[in-house]
ZAMARGU-4260 file (C-alpha; in steps of 0.2 Angstrom, whole numbers, plus 5000, padded with zeros to 4 digits):
<rodrens>
0) 4140/6034/5229 | 4156/6036/5219 | 4164/6053/5221 | 4173/6059/5205 | 4192/6063/5207
5) 4197/6080/5200 | 4212/6079/5188 | 4220/6095/5181 | 4226/6093/5163 | 4236/6105/5152
10) 4237/6096/5135 | 4241/6079/5130 | 4259/6078/5138 | 4253/6086/5155 | 4238/6075/5155
15) 4249/6060/5153 | 4260/6066/5168 | 4245/6069/5179 | 4235/6054/5175 | 4239/6048/5193
20) 4233/6064/5200 | 4240/6080/5207 | 4254/6071/5216 | 4262/6066/5200 | 4262/6084/5193
25) 4270/6091/5209 | 4283/6077/5208 | 4287/6082/5190 | 4287/6101/5195 | 4300/6097/5208
30) 4312/6088/5196 | 4311/6103/5184 | 4315/6115/5198 | 4330/6105/5203 | 4336/6105/5185
35) 4334/6124/5184 | 4344/6126/5201 | 4357/6115/5195 | 4360/6125/5179 | 4359/6141/5189
40) 4372/6134/5200 | 4384/6130/5186 | 4382/6148/5179 | 4386/6155/5196 | 4401/6144/5198
45) 4408/6150/5181 | 4404/6168/5185 | 4413/6166/5202 | 4428/6159/5193 | 4429/6173/5181
50) 4428/6186/5195 | 4441/6177/5205 | 4453/6177/5190 | 4450/6196/5186 | 4453/6200/5204
55) 4470/6190/5204 | 4475/6200/5188 | 4471/6217/5196 | 4480/6212/5212 | 4496/6207/5202
60) 4495/6223/5191 | 4494/6234/5206 | 4509/6225/5214 | 4519/6227/5198 | 4515/6245/5197
65) 4520/6248/5215 | 4536/6238/5213 | 4540/6249/5197 | 4536/6265/5206 | 4548/6260/5221
70) 4562/6256/5208 | 4560/6273/5199 | 4560/6282/5216 | 4576/6273/5221 | 4584/6277/5205
75) 4580/6295/5206 | 4586/6296/5224 | 4603/6288/5218 | 4605/6300/5204 | 4601/6316/5215
80) 4613/6310/5229 | 4631/6312/5223 | 4644/6303/5233 | 4656/6314/5243 | 4673/6317/5235
85) 4687/6306/5241 | 4701/6314/5251 | 4713/6312/5236 | 4701/6320/5224 | 4698/6335/5236
90) 4717/6337/5238 | 4719/6338/5219 | 4705/6351/5217 | 4713/6362/5231 | 4730/6360/5224
95) 4726/6364/5206 | 4736/6379/5199 | 4727/6394/5194 | 4729/6395/5175 | 4729/6412/5166
100) 4713/6417/5157 | 4714/6418/5138 | 4704/6430/5128 | 4703/6433/5110 | 4708/6451/5103
105) 4708/6459/5087 | 4725/6454/5078 | 4725/6471/5068 | 4726/6481/5084 | 4742/6472/5090
110) 4758/6482/5090 | 4770/6479/5075 | 4757/6468/5067 | 4761/6465/5049 | 4749/6457/5036
115) 4754/6439/5034 | 4747/6438/5016 | 4742/6448/5001 | 4724/6450/4999 | 4709/6459/5006
120) 4701/6457/5023 | 4685/6446/5020 | 4679/6447/5038 | 4685/6457/5052 | 4686/6453/5071
125) 4669/6453/5080 | 4652/6454/5073 | 4651/6459/5055 | 4644/6453/5038 | 4651/6437/5031
130) 4651/6437/5012 | 4653/6418/5012 | 4637/6415/5021 | 4627/6431/5017 | 4624/6435/5035
135) 4631/6443/5051 | 4642/6432/5062 | 4654/6433/5076 | 4672/6431/5071 | 4686/6428/5084
140) 4699/6432/5072 | 4702/6440/5055 | 4698/6431/5039 | 4708/6435/5023 | 4704/6431/5005
145) 4720/6427/4997 | 4727/6434/4981 | 4744/6424/4984 | 4747/6408/4992 | 4763/6413/5002
150) 4760/6416/5021 | 4772/6425/5032 | 4773/6428/5051 | 4764/6443/5056 | 4775/6445/5072
155) 4791/6438/5079 | 4789/6423/5090 | 4792/6404/5093 | 4782/6390/5085 | 4773/6381/5099
160) 4761/6370/5090 | 4757/6363/5073 | 4742/6352/5070 | 4728/6348/5058 | 4710/6353/5059
165) 4697/6349/5046 | 4710/6343/5034 | 4720/6360/5035 | 4736/6364/5045 | 4736/6376/5060
170) 4752/6384/5066 | 4753/6393/5083 | 4767/6406/5086 | 4769/6413/5103 | 4775/6431/5103
175) 4777/6433/5122 | 4761/6442/5126 | 4750/6436/5112 | 4749/6419/5103 | 4744/6420/5085
180) 4735/6406/5077 | 4736/6403/5058 | 4722/6393/5051 | 4719/6386/5034 | 4737/6382/5029
185) 4739/6369/5015 | 4758/6367/5018 | 4769/6371/5033 | 4787/6376/5031 | 4792/6378/5049
190) 4794/6366/5064 | 4789/6366/5082 | 4801/6376/5093 | 4808/6386/5079 | 4811/6405/5082
195) 4802/6415/5069 | 4804/6433/5064 | 4791/6444/5056 | 4789/6443/5038 | 4797/6425/5037
200) 4788/6412/5026 | 4779/6400/5037 | 4769/6390/5024 | 4756/6391/5010 | 4737/6393/5009
205) 4725/6391/4995 | 4710/6403/4996 | 4706/6408/5014 | 4717/6412/5029 | 4711/6415/5047
210) 4722/6424/5060 | 4717/6423/5078 | 4726/6432/5092 | 4725/6426/5111 | 4731/6436/5126
215) 4733/6428/5143 | 4728/6438/5158
</rodrens>
């Protein structure tokens, strides 16, 4: 008596694979499984390479940040810590003479002061309204608006300095207790070291003349 063999088929292709029975089907299934695992292994390997590269970049970034923080800390400490003075520098500081303190005073209050020009006082000493700028300002001298160019000495004294400032000439005359500074001269007719008497012509100015008085204490 012949016993029929049971063959499981799933369509034409599967039927062809299983024509030799269930063993052929299992063999085919094993090959398919190996292929799947091979593909999965490739993806796992690529994923591992990406993770490793990312981890290396993060490690390097952390190392760079740490190095930068250390450099910044060292630079900050070097700036805060000042080197001690050398012995020669300390000696120079200790042996420096005590210079007199200079203060600005109102020239109009000086004894024997004589107006150095013809014209009106445009701005007085101290805080007052300045017509040139239309606001209140502090003036460390007296500003004259000239009606005549000739400028004369307001006090007796000695010419100690002549220089230019903002394209204008400045003359400094030492009276003894005070120094008068004449600013805004367009022409100077005295020389450094010359003895000046009150009322003597010292130069010319065009529109504005500023007289400052300094007293040394």
